[in-house]
Every structure is written in structure tokens, then in C-alpha cells.
Backbone of each chain as ProteinMPNN parsed JSONL, in Angstrom:
{"seq_chain_A": "XXXXXXXXXXXXXXXXXXXXXXXXXXXXXXXXXXXXXXXXXXXXXXXXXXXXXXXXXXXXXXXXXXXXXXXXXXXXXXXXXXXXXXXXXXXXXXXXXXXXXXXXX", "coords_chain_A": {"N_chain_A": [[10.256, -6.73, 6.054], [8.379, -5.391, 8.949], [5.915, -4.128, 11.388], [7.238, -3.563, 13.397], [9.632, -3.038, 12.686], [9.243, -0.71, 11.372], [8.556, 1.024, 13.259], [10.566, 1.131, 14.91], [12.074, 2.528, 13.419], [10.877, 4.703, 13.769], [11.378, 5.278, 16.337], [13.624, 5.628, 16.246], [14.694, 7.773, 15.225], [12.579, 10.15, 15.776], [12.819, 9.893, 18.483], [10.995, 8.919, 20.03], [9.562, 7.157, 22.937], [9.914, 3.479, 22.791], [6.865, 2.739, 23.408], [5.255, 4.915, 22.652], [5.765, 5.392, 19.906], [5.213, 2.884, 19.04], [2.352, 2.864, 19.678], [1.388, 5.306, 17.882], [2.007, 4.244, 15.346], [0.271, 1.749, 15.308], [-1.72, 3.448, 15.228], [-2.144, 4.951, 13.22], [-2.251, 3.068, 11.109], [-4.771, 1.947, 11.905], [-6.222, 4.042, 11.406], [-6.494, 4.099, 8.564], [-7.315, 1.836, 8.071], [-10.061, 2.091, 9.14], [-11.324, 3.668, 7.713], [-11.212, 2.757, 5.072], [-12.837, 0.587, 5.631], [-15.422, 1.784, 5.92], [-15.862, 2.27, 3.115], [-14.541, 4.385, 2.051], [-12.016, 5.748, 0.093], [-8.28, 5.759, 0.145], [-5.877, 7.94, -0.11], [-2.32, 8.284, -0.487], [0.089, 10.335, -1.318], [2.589, 10.021, -3.484], [3.028, 7.337, -2.813], [0.615, 5.439, -3.27], [-2.578, 4.692, -4.142], [-5.339, 3.322, -2.104], [-8.142, 1.308, -2.806], [-11.342, 1.06, -2.658], [-13.437, -1.683, -4.245], [-16.759, -2.511, -5.502], [-17.989, -5.879, -5.836], [-19.954, -7.683, -8.429], [-22.901, -10.128, -7.579], [-22.029, -13.226, -8.801], [-22.796, -16.296, -11.007], [-21.522, -19.19, -10.189], [-19.711, -22.179, -10.344], [-19.734, -25.389, -8.587], [-16.98, -27.295, -8.836], [-16.281, -29.612, -8.328], [-18.925, -31.163, -7.87], [-20.148, -29.824, -9.944], [-22.218, -28.319, -9.406], [-24.596, -25.978, -9.189], [-23.924, -22.709, -8.029], [-24.367, -19.494, -6.568], [-22.198, -17.1, -6.304], [-21.896, -14.411, -4.209], [-21.923, -11.159, -3.845], [-19.829, -8.984, -3.026], [-17.269, -6.801, -1.229], [-13.925, -5.583, -2.404], [-10.573, -4.853, -1.981], [-8.424, -2.753, -3.482], [-4.752, -1.843, -3.954], [-3.343, 0.826, -5.793], [-0.46, 1.579, -7.254], [1.169, 4.799, -6.698], [2.655, 6.847, -9.349], [5.176, 7.607, -8.799], [6.09, 6.174, -6.956], [6.321, 3.929, -8.777], [8.319, 4.676, -10.492], [10.37, 5.095, -8.179], [11.0, 2.418, -7.784], [12.402, 1.508, -9.885], [14.446, 2.74, -10.532], [16.322, 2.664, -8.56], [18.541, 1.27, -9.195], [20.515, 2.41, -10.618], [22.726, 4.279, -9.226], [24.111, 6.941, -8.994], [23.08, 10.006, -10.716], [23.505, 9.968, -14.174], [25.737, 12.64, -15.174], [26.125, 13.748, -17.779], [24.138, 12.551, -19.058], [21.461, 13.905, -20.195], [21.185, 16.866, -21.691], [19.485, 19.627, -20.109], [17.643, 21.179, -21.434]], "CA_chain_A": [[9.681, -5.86, 7.006], [7.254, -5.998, 9.606], [5.372, -3.101, 11.955], [8.182, -3.623, 14.779], [11.014, -2.167, 11.991], [8.853, 1.214, 11.268], [8.573, 1.504, 14.771], [11.97, 1.139, 15.76], [12.867, 3.624, 12.562], [10.332, 6.302, 14.457], [11.802, 5.54, 17.676], [15.341, 6.576, 16.102], [14.07, 9.328, 14.084], [11.543, 11.296, 16.223], [13.191, 10.126, 19.851], [9.966, 8.854, 21.076], [9.161, 6.162, 23.356], [8.876, 2.525, 22.272], [5.707, 2.356, 23.649], [4.728, 6.186, 22.076], [5.894, 5.08, 18.499], [4.194, 1.652, 18.701], [1.231, 3.506, 20.008], [1.063, 6.088, 16.701], [2.015, 3.488, 14.207], [-0.93, 1.433, 15.508], [-3.148, 4.364, 15.172], [-1.941, 5.242, 11.954], [-2.796, 1.735, 10.423], [-6.561, 1.553, 12.363], [-7.126, 4.98, 10.822], [-6.382, 3.772, 7.058], [-8.345, 0.666, 7.967], [-11.628, 2.055, 9.259], [-11.596, 4.539, 6.489], [-11.462, 1.525, 4.133], [-13.99, 0.248, 6.093], [-16.305, 2.775, 5.487], [-15.609, 2.095, 1.746], [-13.581, 5.561, 1.368], [-10.728, 5.475, -0.692], [-7.169, 6.525, 1.389], [-4.414, 8.405, -1.016], [-1.41, 8.585, -0.165], [0.741, 10.992, -2.35], [4.291, 9.367, -3.57], [2.8, 5.897, -2.637], [-0.532, 4.943, -3.747], [-4.053, 4.963, -3.612], [-5.804, 1.858, -1.726], [-9.566, 1.958, -3.046], [-12.271, -0.527, -2.472], [-14.082, -1.965, -5.381], [-17.68, -3.644, -5.09], [-18.196, -6.943, -7.127], [-21.62, -8.13, -8.171], [-22.699, -11.758, -7.717], [-22.263, -14.218, -10.201], [-23.105, -17.483, -11.182], [-20.268, -20.076, -10.336], [-20.023, -23.837, -10.384], [-18.774, -26.42, -7.507], [-15.925, -27.816, -9.682], [-16.351, -31.379, -7.367], [-20.044, -31.606, -8.057], [-21.006, -29.5, -11.103], [-23.793, -27.854, -8.901], [-24.428, -24.514, -9.844], [-23.97, -21.843, -7.331], [-24.292, -18.258, -6.428], [-20.95, -16.247, -6.037], [-22.313, -13.596, -3.288], [-21.223, -9.809, -4.346], [-18.653, -8.426, -2.159], [-16.294, -5.458, -1.758], [-12.714, -5.701, -2.076], [-9.428, -3.998, -1.598], [-7.264, -2.838, -4.057], [-3.971, -1.057, -4.391], [-3.013, 1.24, -7.21], [0.705, 2.419, -6.548], [1.408, 5.95, -7.473], [3.847, 7.004, -10.648], [6.276, 8.108, -8.114], [6.505, 4.78, -6.543], [6.585, 3.096, -9.855], [9.58, 5.352, -11.132], [11.413, 4.987, -7.515], [11.213, 1.298, -7.581], [12.882, 0.8, -11.06], [15.905, 3.924, -10.623], [17.342, 2.255, -7.589], [20.063, 0.356, -9.71], [21.404, 3.287, -11.185], [23.32, 4.972, -8.115], [23.904, 8.387, -8.816], [22.341, 10.213, -11.768], [24.659, 10.453, -15.025], [25.677, 14.106, -15.569], [25.993, 14.017, -19.141], [23.152, 11.867, -20.038], [20.758, 14.413, -21.09], [21.086, 18.175, -21.289], [18.464, 20.206, -19.802], [17.2, 22.487, -22.795]], "C_chain_A": [[8.445, -5.757, 7.474], [6.731, -4.605, 10.488], [6.364, -2.852, 12.919], [9.252, -2.427, 13.936], [10.531, -0.674, 11.604], [8.937, 1.823, 12.88], [9.915, 1.844, 15.355], [12.756, 2.473, 14.773], [12.628, 5.018, 13.142], [10.899, 6.494, 15.521], [13.271, 6.35, 17.212], [15.108, 8.053, 15.364], [13.521, 10.564, 14.85], [12.178, 10.882, 17.713], [12.049, 9.965, 20.292], [10.445, 7.788, 22.147], [9.352, 4.906, 22.431], [7.548, 2.619, 22.241], [5.08, 3.714, 22.862], [4.728, 5.9, 20.61], [4.926, 3.871, 18.222], [2.796, 2.198, 18.796], [0.651, 4.19, 18.343], [1.138, 5.46, 15.762], [0.868, 2.42, 14.211], [-1.766, 2.191, 14.979], [-3.212, 4.529, 13.873], [-2.677, 3.964, 10.954], [-4.226, 1.462, 10.653], [-6.826, 2.843, 11.65], [-7.466, 4.539, 9.501], [-7.64, 2.752, 6.819], [-9.681, 0.952, 8.123], [-12.091, 2.88, 8.601], [-11.999, 3.616, 5.445], [-12.736, 0.96, 4.423], [-15.389, 0.498, 5.692], [-16.424, 2.635, 3.948], [-15.272, 3.425, 1.119], [-12.25, 4.695, 1.05], [-9.458, 6.444, 0.273], [-5.79, 6.592, 0.044], [-3.474, 8.905, -0.308], [-0.112, 9.14, -0.994], [2.125, 10.244, -2.529], [4.057, 7.774, -3.144], [1.877, 5.505, -3.614], [-2.069, 4.815, -3.467], [-4.498, 3.399, -2.952], [-7.52, 2.403, -1.961], [-10.38, 0.624, -3.098], [-13.368, -0.627, -3.504], [-15.678, -2.924, -5.007], [-17.559, -4.453, -6.52], [-19.564, -7.321, -7.171], [-21.558, -9.304, -8.316], [-23.02, -12.057, -8.825], [-22.194, -15.696, -9.963], [-21.683, -18.457, -11.137], [-20.666, -21.536, -10.055], [-19.104, -24.894, -9.137], [-18.248, -27.278, -8.344], [-15.792, -29.607, -9.36], [-17.615, -31.973, -8.337], [-20.65, -31.182, -9.487], [-22.168, -28.862, -10.718], [-23.618, -26.506, -9.048], [-24.833, -23.746, -8.519], [-23.698, -20.274, -7.309], [-23.569, -17.548, -5.914], [-21.467, -15.242, -5.181], [-21.413, -12.326, -4.062], [-20.512, -9.811, -2.869], [-17.533, -7.35, -2.298], [-14.882, -5.791, -1.498], [-11.818, -4.91, -2.447], [-8.345, -3.873, -2.794], [-6.295, -1.669, -3.79], [-3.44, -0.549, -5.661], [-1.448, 2.138, -6.427], [1.084, 3.764, -7.548], [2.562, 5.812, -8.489], [4.901, 7.0, -10.054], [6.6, 6.775, -7.871], [7.16, 3.786, -7.572], [8.081, 3.284, -10.224], [10.403, 4.732, -9.778], [11.657, 3.691, -7.656], [12.101, 0.969, -8.669], [14.188, 2.13, -11.332], [16.506, 3.43, -9.471], [18.7, 1.498, -8.202], [21.056, 1.44, -9.887], [21.615, 4.308, -9.837], [23.32, 6.583, -8.188], [23.692, 9.149, -10.437], [23.693, 10.666, -12.552], [24.53, 11.968, -15.567], [25.307, 14.363, -16.871], [24.877, 13.228, -19.779], [22.277, 12.698, -20.786], [20.768, 15.824, -20.585], [19.714, 18.878, -21.176], [18.204, 21.542, -20.434], [17.88, 23.648, -22.424]], "O_chain_A": [[7.459, -5.945, 6.761], [7.447, -3.696, 10.07], [6.323, -1.699, 13.346], [9.575, -1.319, 14.365], [11.266, 0.312, 11.544], [9.339, 2.888, 13.35], [10.175, 2.741, 16.157], [13.678, 3.188, 15.164], [13.357, 6.009, 13.178], [11.072, 7.648, 15.913], [13.797, 7.347, 17.706], [15.629, 9.161, 15.236], [13.883, 11.722, 14.647], [11.995, 11.88, 18.41], [11.735, 10.841, 21.098], [11.651, 7.554, 22.237], [9.006, 5.09, 21.264], [6.971, 2.595, 21.154], [4.061, 3.327, 22.289], [3.682, 6.157, 20.014], [4.043, 3.874, 17.365], [2.055, 1.914, 17.854], [-0.292, 3.688, 17.73], [0.348, 5.847, 14.901], [0.442, 2.143, 13.089], [-2.618, 1.714, 14.229], [-4.268, 4.285, 13.291], [-3.602, 4.18, 10.17], [-4.895, 0.856, 9.817], [-7.941, 2.772, 11.132], [-8.657, 4.553, 9.191], [-8.52, 2.724, 5.959], [-10.525, 0.328, 7.481], [-13.305, 3.063, 8.694], [-13.124, 3.718, 4.956], [-13.625, 0.857, 3.578], [-16.245, -0.282, 5.274], [-17.512, 3.096, 3.604], [-15.573, 3.689, -0.045], [-11.72, 3.655, 1.442], [-9.663, 7.487, 0.892], [-5.096, 5.718, -0.475], [-3.649, 9.86, 0.449], [0.721, 8.293, -1.315], [2.695, 9.899, -1.494], [5.042, 7.037, -3.189], [2.264, 5.235, -4.751], [-2.5, 4.891, -2.316], [-3.93, 2.395, -3.38], [-8.038, 3.431, -1.525], [-10.071, -0.503, -3.485], [-14.172, 0.298, -3.619], [-15.63, -3.925, -4.293], [-17.258, -4.1, -7.66], [-20.292, -7.315, -6.178], [-20.639, -9.853, -8.923], [-23.823, -11.6, -9.638], [-21.679, -16.238, -8.986], [-20.869, -18.39, -12.058], [-21.75, -21.929, -9.624], [-17.877, -24.937, -9.047], [-19.015, -28.166, -8.715], [-15.32, -30.509, -10.052], [-17.524, -32.841, -9.205], [-21.429, -31.895, -10.119], [-23.113, -28.779, -11.502], [-22.513, -25.963, -9.026], [-25.881, -24.031, -7.94], [-22.81, -19.834, -8.038], [-24.012, -17.086, -4.863], [-21.76, -14.651, -6.22], [-20.406, -12.54, -4.737], [-20.709, -10.538, -1.895], [-16.988, -7.096, -3.372], [-14.603, -6.277, -0.402], [-12.146, -4.118, -3.331], [-7.525, -4.763, -3.021], [-6.772, -0.589, -3.443], [-3.103, -1.329, -6.552], [-1.38, 2.941, -5.496], [1.239, 3.755, -8.769], [3.314, 4.838, -8.493], [5.815, 6.4, -10.618], [7.416, 6.226, -8.611], [8.142, 3.066, -7.392], [8.909, 2.375, -10.273], [11.177, 3.827, -10.091], [12.881, 3.561, -7.684], [12.732, -0.055, -8.409], [14.708, 2.254, -12.441], [17.602, 3.982, -9.372], [19.717, 1.26, -7.551], [22.196, 1.423, -9.422], [20.695, 5.046, -9.484], [22.601, 7.308, -7.501], [24.339, 8.607, -11.334], [24.621, 11.339, -12.103], [23.576, 12.432, -16.192], [24.343, 15.071, -17.161], [24.726, 13.276, -21.0], [22.166, 12.433, -21.983], [20.478, 16.113, -19.424], [18.876, 18.729, -22.066], [18.49, 22.669, -20.028], [17.786, 24.664, -23.112]]}, "seq_chain_B": "XXXXXXXXXXXXXXXXXXXXXXXXXXXXXXXXXXXXXXXXXXXXXXXXXXXXXXXXXXXXXXXXXXXXXXXXXXXXXXXXXXXXXXXXXXXXXXXXXXXX", "coords_chain_B": {"N_chain_B": [[-9.941, 10.118, 1.956], [-6.789, 11.447, 2.413], [-3.165, 11.701, 2.689], [-3.052, 14.238, 4.085], [-5.074, 14.33, 5.766], [-4.99, 12.023, 7.044], [-2.695, 12.498, 8.786], [-3.688, 14.857, 10.11], [-5.658, 13.835, 11.516], [-3.965, 11.809, 13.314], [-2.894, 13.471, 14.597], [-4.977, 14.528, 16.148], [-5.564, 12.767, 17.726], [-3.304, 12.408, 19.254], [-2.659, 14.617, 21.266], [-0.334, 15.555, 22.547], [1.53, 15.818, 20.739], [3.208, 17.464, 18.1], [2.152, 18.987, 15.352], [3.795, 19.072, 13.489], [5.493, 16.979, 14.344], [3.667, 14.793, 13.853], [3.369, 14.71, 11.198], [6.264, 13.968, 10.476], [6.224, 11.418, 11.507], [4.122, 10.26, 10.091], [4.975, 10.246, 7.355], [7.582, 9.196, 8.047], [6.564, 6.501, 8.109], [5.442, 5.684, 5.842], [7.796, 6.242, 4.054], [9.355, 3.954, 4.986], [8.113, 1.8, 3.862], [8.395, 2.394, 1.492], [11.475, 2.201, 1.194], [11.757, -0.054, 1.917], [10.317, -1.556, -0.174], [11.965, -0.653, -2.322], [14.659, -2.304, -1.91], [13.543, -4.62, -2.659], [12.16, -5.745, -0.679], [10.215, -8.067, 1.526], [7.058, -6.893, 2.489], [5.179, -7.187, 5.756], [2.22, -6.564, 7.071], [0.522, -7.03, 10.097], [-2.756, -8.055, 9.965], [-3.189, -5.957, 8.426], [-2.109, -6.114, 5.339], [0.066, -7.263, 2.949], [3.114, -6.508, 1.114], [4.885, -7.172, -1.82], [7.263, -7.188, -4.221], [7.477, -8.043, -8.012], [8.059, -9.298, -10.558], [8.416, -7.997, -14.035], [8.965, -9.144, -17.237], [11.122, -7.813, -19.914], [9.503, -6.188, -22.888], [7.938, -6.504, -26.129], [6.325, -3.685, -27.08], [3.489, -2.033, -28.33], [2.924, 1.648, -29.83], [-0.332, 2.229, -28.772], [-1.634, 4.411, -30.414], [0.237, 5.046, -32.714], [0.91, 2.187, -33.878], [3.646, 1.642, -33.868], [6.263, -0.285, -32.902], [7.975, -0.885, -29.906], [10.1, -0.983, -27.544], [9.687, -2.498, -24.585], [11.182, -1.963, -21.674], [12.372, -4.356, -18.854], [11.035, -4.511, -15.342], [10.349, -3.624, -12.148], [7.516, -3.983, -9.964], [5.232, -3.159, -7.807], [3.38, -5.196, -5.318], [0.092, -5.402, -3.945], [-1.045, -7.64, -1.318], [-4.191, -7.973, 0.46], [-4.757, -8.518, 3.702], [-6.221, -10.786, 6.063], [-8.15, -9.63, 8.405], [-8.602, -7.136, 7.792], [-9.517, -7.65, 4.936], [-12.04, -8.983, 5.58], [-13.118, -7.051, 7.336], [-13.45, -4.774, 5.053], [-15.282, -6.135, 3.671], [-17.59, -6.972, 5.477], [-18.787, -8.992, 5.621], [-18.364, -11.451, 6.958], [-17.922, -12.751, 9.999], [-15.761, -11.322, 12.113], [-15.103, -12.184, 14.949], [-14.933, -14.678, 14.77], [-13.035, -15.956, 14.074], [-9.986, -18.314, 14.439]], "CA_chain_B": [[-8.702, 10.052, 2.75], [-5.121, 11.502, 2.016], [-2.105, 11.587, 3.436], [-2.756, 15.101, 4.807], [-6.332, 14.032, 6.322], [-4.213, 11.3, 8.334], [-1.93, 13.75, 9.511], [-4.545, 15.577, 11.171], [-6.176, 12.553, 12.495], [-2.81, 11.4, 14.35], [-2.441, 14.863, 15.806], [-6.044, 14.891, 17.136], [-5.706, 11.395, 18.72], [-2.065, 12.413, 20.04], [-2.715, 15.94, 21.304], [0.515, 16.166, 22.948], [1.935, 15.528, 19.683], [2.848, 18.962, 17.154], [1.674, 18.687, 13.835], [5.006, 18.151, 12.728], [5.946, 15.448, 14.897], [2.754, 13.828, 13.254], [3.936, 14.537, 10.048], [7.223, 13.193, 10.526], [5.916, 10.247, 11.559], [3.612, 9.565, 8.898], [5.741, 10.279, 6.335], [8.518, 7.632, 8.272], [5.682, 5.33, 7.982], [5.443, 5.323, 4.019], [9.063, 6.216, 3.62], [9.859, 2.863, 5.3], [7.644, 1.081, 3.307], [8.868, 2.459, -0.129], [12.452, 1.871, 1.369], [11.469, -1.623, 1.706], [9.721, -2.015, -1.807], [12.998, -0.511, -3.429], [15.296, -3.427, -1.453], [12.829, -6.037, -2.499], [11.778, -6.655, 0.461], [8.77, -8.096, 1.448], [6.837, -6.186, 3.827], [4.319, -8.074, 6.09], [1.85, -5.562, 8.258], [-0.652, -7.735, 10.368], [-4.255, -6.945, 10.034], [-3.638, -4.791, 6.922], [-1.835, -6.609, 4.454], [1.626, -7.314, 2.904], [3.577, -5.962, -0.399], [5.673, -7.711, -2.274], [7.453, -6.826, -5.827], [6.981, -8.556, -8.853], [9.516, -8.579, -11.745], [7.732, -8.282, -15.098], [10.272, -9.336, -18.35], [11.117, -7.105, -21.133], [8.735, -7.196, -23.89], [7.78, -5.712, -27.352], [5.106, -3.009, -26.978], [2.997, -0.859, -29.429], [2.167, 2.509, -29.183], [-1.619, 2.122, -29.798], [-1.993, 5.29, -31.476], [0.59, 4.851, -34.334], [0.903, 1.144, -34.044], [5.241, 1.33, -34.083], [6.765, -1.202, -32.238], [8.847, -0.015, -28.937], [10.499, -1.932, -26.83], [9.452, -2.433, -22.772], [12.059, -2.605, -20.409], [11.869, -5.094, -17.579], [11.006, -3.548, -14.443], [9.388, -4.07, -10.86], [6.158, -3.427, -10.01], [4.729, -3.474, -6.292], [1.934, -5.997, -5.39], [-0.507, -5.577, -2.212], [-2.1, -8.771, -0.937], [-4.871, -7.52, 1.549], [-4.748, -9.232, 5.176], [-7.447, -11.167, 6.36], [-8.637, -8.968, 9.181], [-8.921, -5.846, 6.693], [-10.59, -8.416, 4.126], [-13.08, -9.216, 6.633], [-13.279, -5.662, 7.375], [-13.909, -4.175, 4.092], [-16.362, -6.879, 3.273], [-18.374, -7.153, 6.574], [-19.68, -10.362, 5.471], [-18.05, -12.395, 7.826], [-17.894, -12.652, 11.865], [-14.402, -11.302, 12.552], [-15.104, -12.53, 16.146], [-14.969, -16.063, 14.977], [-11.232, -16.28, 13.634], [-9.564, -18.854, 15.487]], "C_chain_B": [[-7.269, 10.762, 1.942], [-4.46, 11.812, 2.969], [-2.221, 13.116, 4.514], [-3.949, 15.022, 5.798], [-5.653, 13.066, 7.817], [-3.25, 11.733, 9.369], [-2.73, 14.158, 10.762], [-5.479, 14.869, 11.938], [-5.351, 12.02, 13.593], [-2.862, 12.991, 15.362], [-3.658, 15.002, 16.652], [-5.995, 13.835, 18.001], [-4.535, 11.65, 19.206], [-1.751, 13.65, 20.48], [-1.137, 16.542, 21.836], [1.486, 16.297, 21.847], [2.132, 17.183, 19.027], [2.648, 18.282, 15.971], [3.116, 18.12, 12.99], [5.397, 17.166, 13.119], [5.039, 14.598, 13.929], [3.141, 13.668, 11.751], [4.935, 14.018, 9.536], [7.096, 11.734, 10.503], [5.003, 9.369, 10.37], [4.322, 9.424, 7.822], [7.045, 9.219, 6.579], [7.857, 6.502, 7.822], [5.957, 4.616, 6.559], [6.86, 5.543, 3.479], [9.692, 4.956, 3.78], [9.235, 2.026, 4.238], [8.363, 1.319, 1.543], [10.264, 2.431, -0.313], [12.701, 0.304, 0.753], [11.713, -2.308, 0.122], [10.92, -1.865, -2.704], [14.391, -1.902, -3.324], [14.635, -4.605, -2.115], [12.375, -6.503, -1.943], [10.668, -6.671, 0.976], [8.177, -7.365, 2.389], [5.634, -6.845, 4.38], [3.571, -6.787, 7.367], [0.48, -6.311, 8.641], [-1.77, -7.488, 10.393], [-4.199, -6.277, 9.137], [-3.242, -5.411, 5.842], [-0.261, -6.682, 4.031], [1.975, -6.928, 1.199], [4.511, -6.796, -0.63], [5.982, -7.528, -3.864], [7.785, -8.221, -6.807], [7.795, -8.275, -9.59], [8.334, -8.724, -13.089], [9.172, -8.124, -16.182], [9.789, -8.219, -19.064], [10.118, -7.421, -22.14], [8.54, -6.03, -25.173], [6.496, -5.268, -27.187], [4.463, -2.311, -28.039], [2.583, 0.162, -28.928], [0.856, 2.265, -29.937], [-1.895, 3.434, -30.538], [-1.247, 5.132, -32.916], [1.159, 3.663, -34.849], [2.661, 0.9, -34.118], [5.237, 0.653, -32.907], [7.876, -0.221, -31.179], [8.81, -1.044, -28.109], [10.47, -1.413, -25.367], [10.301, -2.732, -22.225], [11.787, -3.527, -19.411], [11.804, -3.984, -16.78], [10.118, -4.105, -13.191], [8.506, -3.29, -10.494], [6.1, -3.825, -8.31], [3.432, -4.303, -6.075], [1.45, -5.827, -4.299], [-1.135, -6.63, -2.618], [-2.767, -7.969, 0.544], [-4.561, -8.573, 2.574], [-6.064, -9.494, 5.575], [-8.423, -10.198, 7.073], [-9.438, -7.461, 8.493], [-9.764, -6.327, 5.69], [-11.944, -8.373, 4.31], [-13.923, -7.893, 6.652], [-14.442, -4.857, 6.403], [-15.007, -5.087, 3.649], [-17.508, -6.679, 4.061], [-19.571, -7.968, 6.335], [-19.799, -11.467, 6.563], [-17.894, -12.127, 9.306], [-16.258, -12.545, 11.979], [-14.139, -12.255, 13.811], [-14.833, -14.405, 16.147], [-14.113, -16.796, 14.521], [-10.997, -17.225, 14.645], [-8.037, -19.479, 15.371]], "O_chain_B": [[-6.933, 10.369, 0.825], [-4.937, 12.177, 4.043], [-1.593, 13.149, 5.572], [-3.793, 15.745, 6.782], [-5.754, 13.272, 9.027], [-3.121, 11.346, 10.531], [-2.541, 13.917, 11.954], [-6.021, 15.334, 12.941], [-5.855, 11.776, 14.689], [-2.855, 13.247, 16.566], [-3.548, 15.514, 17.766], [-6.433, 14.033, 19.135], [-4.451, 10.783, 20.076], [-0.609, 14.023, 20.212], [-0.773, 17.696, 21.613], [2.421, 17.042, 22.139], [1.343, 18.061, 19.379], [2.977, 17.124, 15.715], [3.348, 17.18, 12.229], [5.72, 16.294, 12.312], [5.587, 13.744, 13.231], [3.199, 12.566, 11.205], [4.902, 13.575, 8.388], [7.668, 10.969, 9.726], [5.17, 8.229, 9.938], [4.276, 8.319, 7.281], [7.509, 8.539, 5.664], [8.437, 5.6, 7.218], [6.444, 3.529, 6.25], [7.109, 5.0, 2.403], [10.533, 4.639, 2.94], [10.103, 1.427, 3.603], [8.689, 0.466, 0.718], [10.702, 2.557, -1.457], [13.321, -0.243, -0.159], [12.541, -3.01, -0.459], [11.087, -2.619, -3.662], [14.955, -2.366, -4.315], [15.285, -5.65, -2.091], [11.968, -7.64, -2.178], [9.978, -5.654, 1.044], [8.93, -7.134, 3.335], [4.854, -7.172, 3.486], [4.211, -6.269, 8.282], [-0.492, -6.325, 7.886], [-1.991, -6.427, 10.977], [-5.283, -5.795, 8.81], [-4.153, -5.355, 5.017], [0.582, -6.173, 4.77], [1.175, -7.071, 0.274], [5.084, -7.264, 0.354], [5.086, -7.693, -4.691], [8.267, -9.256, -6.348], [8.38, -7.193, -9.543], [7.45, -9.578, -13.012], [10.107, -7.334, -16.051], [8.668, -7.71, -19.038], [9.793, -8.585, -22.372], [8.964, -4.876, -25.103], [5.553, -6.057, -27.129], [5.32, -1.931, -28.837], [1.969, 0.143, -27.861], [0.732, 2.126, -31.153], [-2.611, 3.229, -31.519], [-1.835, 5.091, -33.996], [1.786, 3.673, -35.908], [2.946, -0.237, -34.494], [4.435, 0.856, -31.996], [8.433, 0.824, -31.516], [7.886, -1.83, -27.902], [10.966, -0.369, -24.945], [10.446, -3.949, -22.113], [10.618, -3.416, -19.042], [12.216, -2.857, -17.057], [9.265, -4.977, -13.359], [8.563, -2.067, -10.614], [6.827, -4.645, -7.748], [2.439, -3.99, -6.732], [2.226, -6.048, -3.369], [-1.665, -6.812, -3.714], [-2.085, -7.504, 1.457], [-4.042, -9.596, 2.129], [-6.963, -8.658, 5.492], [-9.461, -9.906, 6.48], [-10.542, -6.973, 8.733], [-10.748, -5.642, 5.411], [-12.815, -7.925, 3.565], [-15.034, -7.694, 6.16], [-15.591, -4.483, 6.635], [-15.858, -4.404, 3.079], [-18.496, -6.222, 3.485], [-20.759, -7.831, 6.626], [-20.766, -12.121, 6.952], [-17.712, -10.946, 9.602], [-15.557, -13.555, 11.94], [-13.168, -13.013, 13.817], [-14.629, -15.156, 17.101], [-14.179, -18.024, 14.462], [-11.635, -17.138, 15.694], [-7.522, -20.033, 16.342]]}, "name": "protein", "num_of_chains": 2, "seq": "XXXXXXXXXXXXXXXXXXXXXXXXXXXXXXXXXXXXXXXXXXXXXXXXXXXXXXXXXXXXXXXXXXXXXXXXXXXXXXXXXXXXXXXXXXXXXXXXXXXXXXXXXXXXXXXXXXXXXXXXXXXXXXXXXXXXXXXXXXXXXXXXXXXXXXXXXXXXXXXXXXXXXXXXXXXXXXXXXXXXXXXXXXXXXXXXXXXXXXXXXXXXX"}
């Protein structure tokens, strides 16, 4: 799946022009990116959280020359999937819920 | 920023859209991603990153409280890899314009 597939889906579902759907999808990702760029996290309920972590500088070694170098500190982005997403991804195999699986007290 | 803030921001940038439209669009974006992951499809959003589904084998785990052995069934987990543009923007240590 690519951005084009998402755009198509919006075009079908909302009935926008392709151009309009494209602009809104681009804006959605751009807003998320600029937020993360500022170092702020982005939390999407039902999907997951995008979080920025700071890494301390550390000593490393060039494996070829054995020379010791300092690896600069940096900021990295991690994605933490929500419980809902994790659950959703593991319940697809079961097409319809079993009616007599467990009684609801 | 939460999904609600994101919807509001879209609403501000596209004044001709109703608040409801903005909500449907943002939800559709994430629904699309979720559906693709459920189908174990790879997702690639240029400049943002990619999502792939990884498999975890079934294993025996332990309840840390009681020490009791429990079997953990195999599962699928989403994995996100940040794209180059976003990685550089987050880190701001490299010059984005120098990319070729």
C-alpha cells in the first residue's frame, strides 16, 4: 500500500476530486512530520504513538581501523503500536466470533 | 498531538471542509493503514516511513509474579521503519537539501 492507495480510498469514500484527496492526505502526513520534527509525540488512538527519543553520544570504534570515534547524540523516532492495533492484527484469522465461545457472565 | 488535534489542524488548513469531512478523512487514512497491516501488506509512505508485519513464534513464557509457565501463542506485530526525509528532519543534523 502506498499513499496513492490511501488517496483512492478517500476519493471513493468521501467523493472528493483526486486533487483534493491528494492535498488532504499530503497535509495529514506533513502535519505529523512537522510535529515530530519539533520533538513532540503524535498519538493516534486505535493505531499507535509516534515518539521521539534522544540518544546520548557514545564511544564507538571503526571496525576496519580499530580507531576510536565518538558517535554523536541524535534524536530518533519510534512507533509504539496501540493495544487495539496489536489485537486487531491477531484476530483477523477468526472470521466471525464464535457464538458459544464464552458466556458474558 | 492527538488524532483530534490532527483533525482540527486539517480543518484549519482546508476551510471549505466541514469538521465531519476532516474527521472522515483522517479516520480513513488510519483505517487504510490498519486494513493493510491486517492483510500483512507492506505499507510505504514516501518521506514518512514504511510499515511491515513481523511474525513472532509461539514460545513458553512465565508469569513474572508467580513464576508459572504459560504458553504464548504465535503472533503478528507491526514494525515501523522511519523514512529518510523524516529521519533527517527529526534529527536535524544533516542537510536535507544535499540528498541526491
